[in-house]
N, C-alpha and C positions, 0 to 999 in steps of 0.2 A: 612627482606626484601627491596629492594630497590625499587623506584617508577617507573621504568621501568619494572620491573616484578608484580606488581601490576597489571599495564595496562593489560600486558597481559593473567596475571590469571583471572582480571574481565570478558575479551573478551572471555575465554574459559568456565568460569563458566555461563556467559548469552547465548552462544549457545548452552550450554548443559541445561539451564532452560529452553530454546523458544523448543526446541526439546522435552522435558518431558512435559509442558504444553500444547502445540499445536502439539502433536504426530499425531493428523490427519490432515494434509495439503492437502484438497480436493476441489474441486467445491461447494461440500455441506457446508464446515465450512473457506472459504475462508473469506467472507464478515464480517462475526463475528471476524475471526483475526486481519482483521485491520481494524474494529472499537475499539479493545481492546488495541492495540498493543502500540500506543501511552503512555496511562497511563501505561502499563504495563513498560515500557521505562522507565518515567518517576519516576514511584516507583521503579525501581531497581536502580538508580543513586542516590535517596536518600539513600536506605541503604548504598550504596557503599561508598559517601561520609562521613556519620556515620562512617562507618567500620573503614575506613581511615584516618579519619581526623586528625590523630595525625600527618601521615607524608603528608598531603599535608594540614591542615588547621592549623596545629600547636597547634590544641585543645583536648584535650582526650574527651571521652565518658565518662558521669556522671554513676554512680551506677544504674541508672533507665534506661539505654542503649537508650533513647529519647533524652533527652540534650545533649549539648557540656559543657563544663568547660575548664577555661583557668587557668594558675599560682594564681591567685590571688580570686580563689572561684566564678569566674562569671560565669554565666550562659547562653549560648546560645541556641537560635532555630536554625533550617534550616527547610525552606519551599519553597517549589516551586508551582507557581501558573500562568497560560494562560495571557498575556497580555491582556485588555482589546480591546485595538484598532487595535491589531496587533495577529490574531492567530496562526501563526508560529511560535511567541517569546515569549519563557518559563524564565521567571522569578525564580532567586534561591537567598535568601533572608536568608543574617543570620544575626539575630537579637540580641540585650542583651534581655534575660530575667527577670521580676522582678526587676529591677533598674530606678530610675528616672533620673538618669542623661543622660543625651544627650551627645550622640560621635559621633564627624563626621564620615562620611559616604564616602566609596570610591564605584566604580564600575568597571568595566567591560566589555567588548561583544568579543563575536566570534561567529561562524557560521559555518555549515556545508557545505561542498561541494561535487558538484556530490550525492547527495542523495534524496531519495523520501520519505514523511514524514511529519508530521504536524509539528514538532518541528525541525525548521531549524536554526534558529537564539538563543541564549543566552545572558541572561543580568546577573551579580551576583551582587549583594550589599552587600557588609559588613562593621563594623566597623574598619577606617582606621586604629588603633590603632592594629587591629590584623595581625600576620604575616603570610597569608596566600601565598602557594607557586602558584601565578596565571597559571604559565606554566601548571603545574601539575594538575592543576584544570579543566584547561581547556581540556587538552589532557585526564583526566578521563572522564568527561563528553561528550568529540566528540567520545571517544572512544567505550564508549556503545551505543550512537543513533546511529554509522555510522555504528555498527555491526548489530544490529537488525534492522534497514532499508535494509541494503544490504541484511541480511537474509531473508527478507521477499520477493525480489527483486528476487531473486534468485530461492526460492521455488515456486516463481510464473511463472517465466519462463520455470525450469521445470515439473510444472503441464500442462502447454501449451504444453509444447514437448510431454510431455509422453501421453495426452491423442488425440493429434493430431495422434500418431504413434499408440496408440490402436485403435481407431475406424477406422482408415484404408482410409480414404477420402484425394486423392491426388491431390486435387484441389490447394493449395499454392506449391506444387512442379512444378507443370504443368506451375503455373505462372512464375515461374523462366525463362524456359526455352523460354518465348514468351514475356516477359518485363523484356530487358537488365538493365532498371535503377531502382534502389533500391531507389531514393526517389518516383519514382510512386508508388513501391511496400510498402513502409514503411507503407502507410495507406489504403492501399485497403484491404478489410475484404471482404471474401464470409459470406451469412448468408442464411438460409433455412425457409422457411414455410412449416411447415407440421403438425398435429395431433393437429392443432386448435393455434398453437403458433409459435412465430418468434424468432430465435435467432443467434447468430454469430456463426460461427465455429473458434475454437481455434486455436492459430500457434504460435509458439514461437516469431518470428519477428517481427509481429504484435504487439503483447503480450509486448515484449520489448519496441520496438516505442511507443507506448500509454502512459508507464510512462512517456516519454519526454515530448509527445504532450500534454497529459493534465495536465504535471506540468507547461506549459509556461501559462497556462488560470485559473490554480487554485484559485487565490489570489480572485478572486470576492465572491466564495462560501464559503470563509472559511471554507474550510473540507482539509480533507488527500486527496493527491494523489493517497495512496495506497485504500483507500475506494471507490473511484471513480474506479479505474481498476480492483478493484475485482468485481463491480458492471456492470461493461462493460462484464467481462468474462462469470458470471454464473447467468445472469440476462434470460430469456425466457421472451415474453409479449405476451398476451389473442391477435390472428391474426386480430379481430376488433379494433384493437389499433393501429396499423403496418400503417406508412406512404409508406414502403415498398410493401403493396399488391397493391397500385394504381399501380406500375410500372410492377405487372405481370398481372392487368386486360388491361390496355393500350397496353402491350406487346411490350414496349421500353422505354427505360431511363426515368425516371423523374428528374426535381429537385426540391425534398422533402423541406419544413420549416419545423421547429420543432413547431413552432407558432403554426400549424396547427393541431399539435399531441396530440392526445386525453390524455395522458399521460403527456403533458407540461401542460394541464390545471390543473393538480391535483400538480405542484408543484414537480412533481417526484424526487427522486436522479438520476433516469437513464436520462432525460430529461438534467438535468445540464451536466450531466457525458456526452451527446454526445454533448452538447455546448464547454465544453473542450476539447474535442475529436479535433473535428474539426475548435475550435477557430468560431465559430458564429454558425448561426440558420440553414444555407443551405448545403444540402450533397446531390450526385447525388447516385442514384439509379436505377443498370441496372439488367434487368432480362435475364439469362443465360442458364435456363432450367427449363420446367415446365410439368406437366404432372399433373390427375384428382387429385392425394395426394399428390405431392411434387415439392415445387418449390426451385430453386438456387439461389439469385441474388448476384451483386457485388456491395460492397459501397464502396464511396471515394469522395475523395475532388471536390466539383466542379470544381474547377480551373484545374483541370487534366482529364477532361470527353474529351474534343478533342481528346487528344493522346490516351484514354484508350478506348474506346470503339470503335475504329476501329479494334485495335489488338483483344478485345474478340470477335468481331465479324465475324474477320476473321478465328477464329480457334474453331468455334462453335460445329462442330461436335465433337474436339476433347473433348471440356468440355463437352457435352453432355454426350460422355460414358463415362468420369469421374463419373458426377454425377449419372448415372444410376446404376455403381459398389457401389457408397456410400451411396446408402438408408440406407443399416443397419447402420452402424456406426454413420450416421447422426440422424437418430431414436434414435439410444441408448445413444448419445451424449443429444438428447432433456429429458431423463429420467433424467439425471444427473444436471439440473438447475433448481435455483428456480423463483418462477413468482414474474414477478416486478412490478412497478409504485403502489404499493399499499401505500406507506409511501410519506410523506411530507420532506421538508428539515429542517423542524422546530421540527421536533418527536423528543424525546431522543432514543439516541442507547439503544440496547440491552447491551451493554457494562458497565460493572459495574465499578467506580472508585475505582481503585485499592490503597490499603490506604498500607503503610511503616509498617512492622511486626518485630518483634525483628527475629522469627525465618523462615524467606521468606517472598514474595509476593504473597503469594496465591499458591504456590506451597510446599510440602514436603520438609524441609529443608536437612534432616538426607536422604530422599531417591536420593536427588541430589547431596549431596558429595559421598553417596555412589556409586552412577551410574557413576558421574565423576574420583573417584581413581579407580575404576577398569579398566578405559581407562588407567591407566598410567602402565609402565614397572616397573615392581621390583627390586627393588636395591638388590644389591649382599650381602651374610652376610661378 
């Protein structure tokens, strides 16, 4: 198999593996998937490099299927680790095993482009005497991480689209007819307060844009963009913790400050998510509909307030009618969301550190191969 076929095969294998491991991609599971995806891709890449070490690293796999070996029977170990100072940098080290002799080391760097995830840059360090195919090594690693991160991105956008269509609120569709500037719509969310909770209404366009907006400000929190997007989409907060309840009370737009939010005082992941989304502590809340048991607000960047509020006010009658027709769908969304603002940014996440294994990475390798093989056309006799 030439190396181009290796890259393409690993991409197909990974996509099949992701579909099997994360067979349920829903609002209920998206946070857990976002929390474990980076380590899963790291373990998959480790396995892949070992499996194709002869073609790419010019090293054979030892009999124990763990270590690598060269023509002179020197053993090597492959390790992946996160950089202490730069959390989005993954260090890949090939080191000599069981030998006191010191070898001159070489290294090279590369990074991903137009991806959202935790590991976006890489450094590979190895004994200089090894005949590593740098370009092919880089291609294999980038193929795996780009494939995995793009898979999560596309699945998230599709989830938001499906839920919006299923639940039937037409607020975002109406928004397109009254606000012609895409820039103004990119970070304009509708949210609802009902049943004792507040939450954002899903939409494909703002979900897509949230990846870009959060990614710009993610470095200060040393977390994955995917984790924050998941938090934004599937979190509901108790009514008494909401800043937007103040806009409902005064029946007018307010410039909310996250420093005053109850959930910010617990250092919650949701507070950090909003800081990344808006790039600051402030955002504007504008009430668009209210009755005794059901409220809808618009949330947007404060710098856009003078342009957006007059438009929303001018179309209040139409928006009220859409909100009335959307009550059932919005309450259905409430039942699908998780309660947020309970955890700290310093907490240990539920995701388990996945360790490389000979026959897979937490999935049934035979099942995976069978699943993949069945999709291939049969060759004629």
